[in-house]
N, C-alpha and C positions, 0 to 999 in steps of 0.2 A: 955705745952701740953705733955701728955705722949705718949709713942711709939705707942699704939694702935690707938689713935686718929689720929696720923700722918699717919699711914698705911691706916686708913679708908678714910681720906681725899685724900690721893694719889690715892686710888682705885676709889673714886668717880670722881676725876679729869680725870682719864684715861677713865672711862666709858663715861663721858660727852664729852671728845674729840672724842671718837669713834663714838658716836651718831651724833655729829656735822658734821662729815665727811660722814655720811650715805647718801645714795641716797633716803632714806625714809624721809618724814616729821615727826618731833618729837615736841610734846608739853609737857611741864613739869609743873605739878601742885603740890601744897604743901600738899594736903590732899587726902586721898584715896577715900573719899566720894564725888561724883560729885556735890552733892547739896551744899557742903561747900568748894568746891575746890577753891584754890587761885592760879592764874597764876604766874609762876616763870620765865619761859623762853621758847624760841622756836628756833629751828635751822634754818639756812638760807633756807633750802628746804621748811620748813613750811611757812616761810614768802612769798616765791614765790608762793606756792600753794594757800594761801588765798588771796594774792595780797594786804596785809595790812602791815603797819610798826609794829615793835615790841610794841610800846606804845599803839596802837589801839587794838592789840590782848590782851594786859594786862588789858585793861579797860572793855572788854566784858566778861560777865559770860560764863562759858562753855556751858550752855544750849542754849545760843544764837548762839554759833559757830557750834554746831553739835548736831545731834539726832541719837541715836542708832536705827538702822533698825532691827538688830538681833545680835546675839552674836559675829559675825565676821565683820559686816559692819556698817558704820555710814554714815549719810547724812550730808555733810558740807554745810554751808552757806558762800559763798565766799564774798570777799569785793565788787564785782560788782553786788551782789544780786543774782547771779546764784547759783544753787545747784549742788553738785557733790557727788556721792556715791563712797566711797573708802573702802578698806580693813583696819581694825583697830586691833591693838594688844596692850593690856595694860601690862606694866611691873612695878612691885613694888620692887625697889631696897631695899634690906634688911638693916634695921637700918637707913633709910633716911627719912621715913615719906613722901616720894614723890611717885607720880604716873607718869610714862612716857607713853604717848599715841603715838604709832607709826602708822602713816598713809601712806598707799601705794596706789598710783593711778594705777589701773590695766591697764587703757587705755594708760597711758604714758609708762608703761613697755612694753605693746604690741607694741606700736609705736617704742620704742627704739629697742626692739628685732627684729621687722620687718626691721628697718633701718640697724641694724647690719647684718641681713640675706641678705638684698638687697646689702649691701656693699660687703659681702663675695661673693655673686653670681656675682656681677659686676666685682670683681677682677678675679674670675674664668673665666668669659667670656672674659675679656681682655687678660688673659694669653692664653686661648684657641685660641683667634683670632690672637694674635701675633705669637703663636707657629705654627699656620697653614700657616703663610706667608712663601714663598720660600726664601725671602730675610732675611738677618740678621738685626735685629732691636736692637739698643742699646739706653738706657736712662742713661745719665751720668751728673755729676756735679762736677766741680773742677777737671776734668780729671779722676774721679773715676766712674766705672760702677755701677749704682744703680739697673738696671734691664736689662735683656737680654732675647730674646726669644730663642726657641729651635734651630732654624737655626743658630743663632750666636754661641751657645754652640757646635753645630755640626761642624761649620766651624773651631772653635778654638780647637776642639778635647778635650773638657773637659766634666766632669760629669755635670748633671743638677744642676744648682745653682753655678757652679764652677767659673763663671765670676763675681759674685757679690763681690764688694769691691776691685776688681783688677784694676790696672791702664790701661786705654784704650790704652795708648801708647805702652804697652807691647805686643799688638797684631797688631802693625803696623811695617812693615819692617823698621829697623833703617835708611836705606838709603832713605826712602820715607817720613819720618816724616816731614821734612821741607817743602816738596812739598805739603803735605796735609794741613798743617797749612796755607800756602800761599793761597791755593785754597779756604779754608773756609773763610779766612779774606777778600778775594777779593769780596765776596758776589755774585759770579757767581752761577747761579742755574743749570748750565750744568753739567751732570754727567761726571766723568773722571775716567780713569783706573790707578790703582796703584798696589802695592804689600802689602799684609798682611802677618802675620806670625802665625802659629799654636802654640799650647802649647809645642809641641815637637821641635820647632825651624824651621820647614819646611815652606818655603815661598810659597805663592800661589797668582795668579792674581785675582783682584777684581775690580768691578765697584762701585764707591762711589757717592752718591748724596750729594753734599756739602751744599745744602740749607736746613739746619736742622730746625726742628720744636722745639719750646720751650714750656714747660709746667710750669706754676707758681703755686707752692703749698705753704702751710703755712711754710714748712721747707726750702723753697728756690726754685730756678729755675732749672728745668731739661732740658737738651738738648736731642733731639731725632734725631738719625742718622740711615741711612740704607745703606747696601752694599750688593752686589751680587757676589757670587763665580763664577769666569770665567774659572775654571780649565777644566771642561767638555766641555764647549763651545770652548775653545782654542784647546783642543784635537780633537774635531770634525772638526774644521776649518782646522787644520793641516792635518787631515786624508783626508778631501775633496781636499785640495791642492795637497797632495801626489797622490791621486787617479787620479785627473785631469792631473797631470804631467805624470803619468804612462800611462794613456790612450792616451795622445797626442804622447808620445814616442812610444806607441804600434802601433798607426796608421802609424807613420813614418816607424817603423820597418816592419810592414806588407807590406807597399808599396815597401820598399827596397827588401824584401824577394820575392815579386811577380816578380819584374823585374829581380832579380838575378836568380830566378827559370827558367825564359825563357832562360837566358844565359847558365845555367847548362844543360837544356834540349838539347841544341845544342852540348855542349861539350861531354856529356855522350853518346848521341846516335851517333854522328859523330865518336867518338872514337870506339864505339862498331862495327859500320859498317866497319871502317878501320881494326879492328882486324879480322873480318870475311874474309877479302880478303888476309890475310897473312897466310903463312904456320905456323903450330903449333910451330916450332922452329925458326921462323924468329927473328933476333936480335931486330927488332923494337918493338916486342911485349912487351918487358920489359919496354920501355919508355911509350908505350901506356897504359900499365897497371898502371904505376905511374900516368898518367893523369886521368885514371878512379878512382883510389883511392882518388886522390885530389878532384875530382868532387863529389864523394860520401861524403867525409867529408864536402864539401861545402853544400851538400844537408842536412846533419844533422844540419849544422849551420842555414840554412833557416828554418828548422823545429823548432829550438829553438827560432828564431826570431818570427815565427808565434805563437808559444806557448806563448811567452811573450806578444804578441799582442792579446792574448786570442782567437787565431784561431788555435784550435787543429786540426792537420792534421791526416787523416785516409786513408785507402785503398778504392778502388772502391767498391761501394755498402756498404758504411759505415752504421752501425746500430746505433740505438739510444744509448745514453750513458748507458753502462751496469752497473749492480750492482756486485761488486767484494768483495771477502773476503780478506781484507787487510792483515790479518795475514798469509794467504796462499801465497800471493804475496811476502811478506817480507821473509817468510821462504824459498821460492824457490830461493831467491837472495843470500842466505848465502854463497854458494860456490863462486859466482861471486864477492861478496864483499870481501871475504877472499883473492882472487887473486888480486883484485884491490888495497887493502891496503898494500899488501906485508908482508914479514916476520917480519918486525920491528914494526908492529902495531897490537895490540891485538883487537879482535872484541868480544864485549859482546852483545848478542841478547836476549832481554827479551820480550816475547809475553804473557803478562798477560791477563787474562779474555778471552782466546781463545774460551772457551766452551760457552761463552755468545754470540759469533758472533761479528765480527768487519767489518760490511758491509759498503761499500762506493759506492756512485754513481759516478764512475770515471773510465776512461779507465785504465786497468792494466799497459799499457805502460806509462801513465802519472804518476802513482804512482811510477813506477820504475825510471822514469826520475827524479822525485822529490828526491827520496832517493839517487840515484847515484850522483846527483849534490851536495847534502849535504855531502855525504861521501867523494867525491873528494875534496870539500872545506876543510873538516876536515883533510883529509890526508895531503894536501899541508901545512896546518897550523902546523900540528905536525912535518912534515919533516923539516919545516923552524925552528921550535923551537929546534929540535934535532941538527941542524947545528949551530945555534947561541948560544944554551944553554949549560949547563954542560953535561958531559958524562953520559951515562946510564940514560938518561931522560925517565921516564915512559910514554909510548904512548898507550892509550887505547881509542878506539871508542866504545861508548855505544849507542845502538839503542833500544828504548823501545816503545812498543805499549801497551796502556791500555785504558779502558773505563773511561770516566769522565763526570759526570752529572753537567751541568752548570745551575745555577739559576740566577734570576734577579740581586741579590746583587753581585754575583761573576762576572757577565758580566760587571756591572758598574765599577768594580775595575780593569778590564783588560784594558790595553793600548797596543793594537796590531794592526798593519796594516792588511788590507784584507777586505773581505766582512763583513757587519754587522752580528754578531752572534745572534742567538735566543736561548732562554732557551730550554734545552733538552739534550739528550745523545749525546756525542761527542767522537770521537777517538782522543786521545792525542798521537801524534807521536813525540818522543823526540830523538834528535841526539846530543850527548855530546862528546866533544873532549878535549884533554889536550894540545892544541896547543898554539900559540903565544898570542891569545886573541886580542881584538880590543879596541881602545879608543872610546869615545863618538862620535867624528866627523866621524870616519869610520862607526860606527854602523848606523848613520843617513843616510848613502848613499848606504849601501850594496845591496839594492834591485833595485837600479837604473841600467838600461841597460848600458852596456859598461863601468861601473865603476869597476876598478880592482886595487888591491894593488900590483899585480905581475909585474915583469919587462916586458918591451916591448917584444911582441912576445910570451909570455908564458901564456897569459890568454885573453879570449874574453870579459870578463865582462858580460856574458849572463847566467852563471850558476845559480846564486841566483835570477836573474831577472826571469828566467824560473821557479824556485821554487815558487816565488811569484805568477806568472801567474797561475800555476797549483793549488795553494792553493785558489786563487780567483775563479777559475773555479769550484772548489769543494764547493764553498760558505763557505769557512773556513777563518781562520786568523792565523797569525804566530807571535811569540814573540822571542826576542833574548836577552840572558843574556851573557855578556862577561866581562872578566877581563884580563888586560894585564899580560902576564906571567903565567896565570892560565889555561885559556881555554875558550871555547864558547859552549853555549847550545842553539840549535834551537828547539822551541816547536811549532808544527803545531796542531791546533785544527780544526778538520774536522767533520761536522755533520754526524752522523750515519744514514744509510738508512735501510729500512725494508729488511729483508732477501728475496732473490728471491724465487719464487714458487718452482723451481726445483734447484737441485745442479748445480753449475757452473762447466763447463768443464774447469778446471784450465789450462790445456795445451793450449786449444783453446783461453781462455781469455788472457793468457799471450802472445801468439805468433801470434794469428790471423790465417788467411788463408795462406797457403804456397804460395809463389810467383811462377808463372809459369816460366819455363826456356824458353828463347827466341828460337824460331824455325824459323830461318830466311834464311837458305840455300835453294836455289831453289830446290835442289835434295830432301830435306826433306819435301818440301811443294808442290810437284808435284800433290799430290792428293787433295790439298785444292781447294774448289770451287772458281770460278772467281767472287767473289762478289765485288761490287763497293762501295767505300767510298768517301764521299764529305768531305774534310778537310778544315775547315774555321778557319783561324788564322791570325791576323793582323801583327804578327811578322814574317817577311819573313824567317829568318834563322830557326826558330822553325817549320814553316809550311813545308819547304823543307825537313828537316831531318825526320819529322814524315811521310811525303809522301814517302820518300825513304825507311823507315822501312817497311811500309805497302806494297809497291811494291815488296820489297825483299821477303815478306811473301806470295806473290801471289795474292794480291788484286789489283783491278783496282782503281786508285786514281784520283780524280778530285780536284784541288786546287782552293780556293777562299780567297782573302785577306780581305773580309768584307761581310756584310750582303747583300748589293745590288748585288754584284757579285755572291754570293751564290744563291740568288733567280733566277737570270738569268740562271745560269748553271743548276739548278734543273728543271726549266721549259723546258730547251732544252733536258735534259737527266736525267731521273729518276735514283736514286741511292738506294742502300740497307741500307746504314748506314750514318747518319750525325754525324761527329766528329767535335764539335765546341767549341771554347773558349767561356767562358761565358761573360767576361768583355771585351768589344770592343767599339770603338768610335761610336757615332750616335745611333746604335741599338745594343742591347746585344744578346747573343746567345740564351737566353730563348725566346725572341720574334721571332727570326729566326726559332727555332724549332717549335714554335706554328704555324707559317704560313705554313711551309713545311709539317707538320703533318696534317694540315687541307686539304691540296691538295693531300696528299698521306698517307692514314691511315695505310699502311703497313711499313712505314718508321721507322727504329730503330734509337735511338739517344744515343750518348755518349757525356757527357760534360767533359771539362777539364779547370783547372784554377790554378793559384798560390794561390788563396784564398780557404777557406774551403767549403765543401759541405753544412754544416749547415748554414753558413753565406749567401750562394748564393741560395740554394734550399730549406732551412728549412721551409720557409713560403709558399711553392708552392707544395701542395700534388700531383699535376699532374705528377711531375717528381720524385716522391719518389722512384720509382723502377729503374730509369735510372742509368746506370753505370756512375761513376764519377772518373776522373783521376786527381790525384794531380800532379802538376808540381814540379820538373822536371819529365817528363814522361820517364819511362824505357821501353825497348822493351818488357819485360815479362808482365808488367802491361798493356801496349798498346794492345798487342795481346789478353790478357785475357779479357779486357774490350770489344773489338770488338766481340769476340766469345760469351761473355755473352749477349751482346745486340742482336746478331743474334739468340741465343737460347731462348731468352725471348720474352714476348709479346710486341707488339707495344704500345707506350705510348697512342696512340689513342684508343686502344682496352682494355687497362689495367683497 
């Protein structure tokens, strides 16, 4: 055989092999004229299409197998007697004397195409369904991940498709792999909690359902498992526990402050009365002044306790929480902070975005208290580092205010104690120091009341607890970043308020109404009208000292230790002013005032308590205009409240 014949034979063999693997049915005849055609061969697809063996096809003339309908279609007579119209194409391979008839069933192609489309759609729907699940879903075999939904990829912090082909064990915390294997082998269907690991090595808590589903496919068996990320849930649980703990401690602190205020009222006012009976240069005045100073410091301590317990104290006639410009408040504190920090600590004050307005719904005194406590904490940390650290240690306190827009994604990423934050504009107040820094154990406890790292007698443990209380009252949150030997940064996120309709009188907002000086000498009050005051207080020492102050100021005083005694005395002798504690056994001061005002519409009322006005009177509009005295009561505040009550309308007529 020459070379050309070999090449031709090789080519024909290749063509025959290609046709035999075709998805079309192929009939091969020896002559190009259908009338004299002789069957040579048929591919497997043709045998399936006709439903006849090769020998039967070879015995039938072409005219009995098919009839041309037109140039492109033929009608086939199948082995079961049925007819089928298909698309036909004739091919005449050069130099072979053969005719190849290619038959294509359009119905079968459409079915196959529809099947493929349905399969693609099914896969897409399955992917969309699994991706919509909140839980991570894995399909794996032999410990290798074959399919994972979007939640699983998000948990693992990988790109889409990044889990396929990876070992499932790579995403389980090494210390927990044995536990998970044991749980799965036990056959228990109960979910259990364990730890997984992200692609960056970070571990996170998960809930796993060990009773996995299996899917049997031609290529083998797949196991399906699901798990849920517990990071956010754990954080919310911890925040709830922390809030409940702080609220419980706040209630205790508020109760202690209330009782302590009663004691301070006696100490302050008795000492003031004693000072009035002494000559200006009497040697005992020095000791009595020391008592007054200590009592006033005790008053500030009770205010911090009440602030921690979310009971913000205010003056008589306290207004609704105002809207203040935080940047103005902070700017006005510059000189005070400069003196507070001393010459060894530099102060950097950055008030960004002032022109946009940085308004907060908060008392200016509360914002001052928040900043002062953070500044004091920073100062003490930097002084401690200066003592323990190398010489010439840099000490700078940085205080920055700027607007910050918080969106849903950013809020989910924040992990900070305080009130739940909502999307929108916030004021970011950041205080950064270069102090000793804190370890993780200390950071976890810094907002607890009475917790302090200072030596005994040098700290109350209320400074940062007060900061936390103020942040909560402002419906904000606070974060802490600290590193030992480097420093600490406190970041307060406080929701911004709408600007007030008129400009705020900064001086008034910062300092409030000036306190009245006590006018207690009989010589100075000779002109005062002899008005009568009914003093109702269940604490006898407090009642006696308040009565003494009023008598010294020229008022006629009637004392009652409770509501029933007060009702009897008022029936026997009308009075001009009722001064009553709000919280008392059996009946409270509000009920007493209601009954007495119903009998005497001209009666004026002044309330007093160790708790706050909002807490006791906020839900009762009838007493909105009534003067309110915070305990411990000072002589100036006492006389001012009585005079305000006498000058104002009766609650019955208001």
